[in-house]
N, C-alpha and C positions, 0 to 999 in steps of 0.2 A: 655723173660727176663722182669722182672717188673721194671718200671721206678721209680727212687727215687723222692720223693716229698720233697719240701722245708718244713722243720718242721714249724708248725704254730707258735711256740714260737719265732723262729728266724724271721719269717715273720712279726710278730707283732712289734718287735723291729726295723726291717728295715723300716716298715711303719712309725713309729714315727720319725725315722731319716730323711725319705723323707719329712715329714712335715716341718722339719727345713729348708730343701733346698727350699721348696716352699715359706716359710715365708721370707727367705733371698732374693730370687729373687724378690719377690714383693716389699721388702723394698729398694733394691738397684737399680732397673731398672724402676720404675714407679713413680718417684717423681713428685708431682704436687703441694702439699701444704707444710705446715710446722707445726710442733708441738713441743713446748718447744724449739724452735730454731733449730730443726732438721728437715730436709726435709723428707716428708712422701709420701706414695702413694695416699691415699684418706683421711687420717685423718687430721683434722684441729682442733687444741685445744689451750687452754690457755697456754702461755709460762711458767706459774707456774708449769705446769705438767712436767713430766720427758721425754716426747717424745716417739717416736716409739721404740727407743733403750730400754727404760724402759719396754715398753709393751712386746717386743720380749723376753727380759730377764726374765720377769715374767712368760711368757709361758714356757720358757726353765726350769725355776725352778720348775714349777708345773709338767711338764712332767718328769723331773729328779726324783722328789719324786715318781711319779707313776711307773717309770721304776725300781727304786730301790726296791720299795715294791714288784713289780711283780717278779723281779729277786730273791729276798730273799725267797718269797713264793715258787717259782719254785724249787730253790735249796733245800729248806726244804722238799718239797713233794717228789721229786725224790731221795733225800738223804735217806728218810725213806724207799722208795721202794727198794733202793739199799741194805739197811740194812736188809730188810725183805725178800730179794730174796731167802734166805735159800739155797744158793748153786745152784739155778736155773740159768744156764748160760745165757739163753735167757733174763730173767728178769733183771739180773745183767747188761748185755750188753746194754739193752734198757735204763735202768735208768742212766747208766754212759753217754750214748750218749746224752740224754736229758739235763743233767747237763752241759756237754761240750758246747752244742748248746746255752744254756742260757748265759754261761760265754762269748762265742764269741759274741753273740748279745749285751750283756752289754758293752763289750769293744768297739764295733762299735758305740754304742749309745754315750758313753763317748767321743770317738774321734770326732764324728760329733758335739756334743755339744760344745766341745772345739773350733772347727773351727768356729762355729756360734758365739761364744762369741768374737772371734777375729775379725770377719767380721762385726758384728752389728755396725751401725754408732755411737752409744753412746760410744763405746769403753771402755777399762778398763785401769787403771793405776796401776802399781806395787806399793803396799803400801810402800815398802822400799824406793821408789823414792820420796815420799812425804816429804817435809822438815818439821822439827819439828816446832811446833807452837811457835812463838815469839810475845808477845804483841806489838802492833804498837806504834811507836813514834809519838804522836799527836802534838808534838811541831813544826813540819814542817822541820825536819832535812833531811839528805840525805837518799836515798833509796826510801822509800814509801812516803815521804813527799814532801814539796815544792810546787811550782805552777804547776809542771808537774810530779806528783807522779808515774805515770805508764809508762812514757816514750812515751806517745802518744798524748801529749798536744800540746802546741804551738798555733800559730794563725790559723793553718790549719792542725789539727791532723790527719785527715783521707785522706788528699790529694784530697778532693773533694770540696774545698771551692770556694771562688770567689763569684761574684754577682749572679751567677746562678749555684749553687753547683752540682745539679744533671742533668743539661743539659736539663731540661724540664720546667724551670721556666719562668721568664719574667713577664710582667705586667698581662698577662692573668691568670697565676696560682697564682700570689701573691708571693712576695719575700721581705725580709728585712735583713739588717745587724744583727738585733736582732735574727732572726731565725737562722742565721749562728752561732751566739754566743751561742745560746741554744744548738746547735749541739756540738760545741767545749767544752762547759761546761759539757755537759752530758758525753763526752769522758773523761774529766778530773776527774769527780767524780766517774766514773765506772771503775772497774777492767778490764783490757784488756783481749782479748781472749787468753786462754792458761795459764793465771796467776794462781798461786796456791791459790789465794783468790777468783777466779771466780767459781761460782756455776756450770757453764756449763762445767768446765774442768773435772768433775768427773762423774762416773756412779752412778746410784741410790744406789747401795750397798755401794759404797765408801762414800756417803754422810751421812751414818749412823755412820761413824767413829767419835768419840767425837772430835778428833783433827781437822778433816776436818770441822766439824760443826762450830768450833771456827773460822777457816780460812774464811769460806764463809759468816760469819756474822761480819767480821771485816772491817769497812769502811777505805778507804784511808784517808790521813790527810786532803786533800782539802775538801772532802765530809764531814768529821767530823767537820771541822771548820764551814762549812755552817750550819750543824745541830745545833751546839752550838749558832750560830748567829741568825738564822731565825725562829726556832721553838717556841721561847718564845716572839714573837712580832706579831703584826697584828691581823687579825681576828682569834678568837678561839685559842689563844696561849696555849701551855702547860706550866706547872710550872717547875721551876728549880728542885724541889724535884722529880718530875716525870721523868725528863730528867736524873737525877743522879741515879735513881732507876734501878738496873740491874736485877730485878726479871722478871719473865715471863710476868707480867702485863705491865711493862713499858720498859723493857730492849731493845726493838726494836727501841726506839727513839735514843739511843746512837749508835746502830748498823746501823741505816738508813735502817733497814730491813722492808720496806713497799713500795709498788709501788707508792702510792700517795705521800708519804713523799719525795721520790726521785724526782719525777716530780716537786713537789712543791718547793723543794730546788733549783733545776736548774732554774726554772722560776724566783723565788725570787732573786737569786743571779745575774741573768742577767738583769732583768728589775727593780729590787728594788721595786717591787710592792708587799707590804706586805699584800694586800687584796686577792691575789691569794691563793685559799685554798690549804692545804697540808694534809687534813685528809680524803678525800673521792673522788674516781673517779667520782662519780655522781656530787658532788659539783664542781669539777674542770671542767667537761664537761659543766655544766650549766653556769659556770662563762664565759667560752669561748663563749658559745652561746649568752649570754646576753651582751657581749662586742664586738660587731662587729667592733668597731673602732680599736680594738686591735687584734682580731683573725678573720681569714678568714676560712669559712667552706669549706673543701675540698671534703667531701662526706662521705656516709655510705658504708662500705665495698668497698673502692675504689681499683682500680688496683694498684699494687705495683709500676708500672711505673709512676703513678701520684704523688707519694710521693717525698718530698724533705727532705734532712737531717735537723733535728730540728723540724719536724712535731710532734705534740702531738696527741697521740692515746688513745681513751677511749672506754671501753666497760662496760655496766651496765645492767646485766640481773639478773634473779632470782638465777642463779647458777654461774655467772662469773662477778667479779668486778675487773677491772684492768686498770692501767694507765701505759703508756710507751712512749718512745721517739724513733722515727725512726732515726737511726744514719748513714745511707748511707753506702758507701763503706769503709771497714776497714780491714786492715791486709790481703789483698788479697781476701776478701769475697765481693761479689757484693752488698749484703744488710745485714745490722746488726740492732739489736735493743738494746737500753740501757734501763735497767729496774731493779727493785728490787722486792722482794716478802714479803708479810706480815709475819713477824717472820720466814721467810724461808731463805732468803739470802740478803745481802747488794747489792748495785749497781754493776751490772756486764753487760758486753756486750755479747750478744748471736748472733749466726749466723742466717740469714734468717729473714723474717718478716711475721707475720700473719695479714692480713687485714680483713678477714671475720668476720663480726659482730662488727667491730670497727668503731667509729665515729672519723674523723680526722679533726683537726684544725691546721692552720698555723699562727704563730705570724707575724703580718704585721705592728704593731705600731712602732713608732720611738724609743720608750723606753719601 
C-alpha cells in the first residue's frame, strides 16, 4: 500500500504559516530592547519608527500578497487542467484534488495571519471605534484644555515625583526641582497613553487614515499655548507669519510636530530660558554640553536604571536626529518617553525607553 504524501502546495502554505509562529514567538518572548516605544527582541531603533509591530505586519502583508498570487496561479493552472481533462477521470480527479488543497492551504494561511495580527504587540483598532475628528478648543476650555488637559497633570502626574523621583537620585546623580517640573510639564504637554490623539495608539496602517493623521497632529491646549508663546522669542525665533502658515512647509509649528520643538517648549516653559534652542537636536545637545552650570552629563547610551524623570535625551548621527524626554513611570508602565516627531505627530507619551546611542543630560540649575 502506497503512503500518501503531503502535497507540496499545501506544504508551502503551511511553511509560510509556520514562519508567522516563529516571528511571533521571537517578538513575544525575547524582549530586551525597545523600538518605537515597543519592546523588541534584538531591534533597537529610533522612536520615530513604527516598531517591531510595524515590521511584523509589513512581513505579513508581503507574504499575504505572495500567498494570494500563488493561490490564484495554482487555481488557474489546475482549473485549466480540469477543463482540458476531456473526460479523463484520473486527470479530472487529480486537478480537482489540487484545487481543493490550495483552497485549504489558503484558508489556513488567512486564519494564521488573522491570529498574528491579533497577537502582534502593535495591535489594531477597529476604525469604527475611532471618534470623529473635532478641531481642538485652544481657548483653554474644558475637555482637552486647561492646565491639566489630559487628566495626568497636577504637581505629580506620574506618581513618581518627590525629591528623588526614580529612587536612584541624590547628590551623586544630580537632582533638582526644575528637573521634576520638566517631567511634569512634558506630561502636561503630551497626549497620554491610549488617547485618541496619541500616535502610538494606532497601528501603521491606521495612521494612514486622514482623520487619524489630523488627530495625531493636534496638540493639546497647554502645548499649543506654549508654542504660541515661545517660538517667536529668544534665539532664532520664527515669524508670526510662519507660525500661522498651515502649509506643509510651516504647518508643523502650530502642530508642535517636531521632536526638538517639543523639548524646547518644555524647557523654555519651565526655566524661562529663551536661549535654549528649539530647532535642532544637535544645538540642544551642544547647549547642554556648554552649560555645565545648568545641565549635568549623565552619559552616552546609559542604562535605563540610571535615568530620572525629566532627563533630556539627544541623538545626532548621519541617519538619526532626535530629542526626547524620559518621563518615568506612567499609567502602570515602568518607563515611558515623552516625544514628538518632525511633521509626523505632536507630543505624545510612548511606552519604554531607548537609550542606545543617546546622550543624556539632567537639568540641575535652580531655574
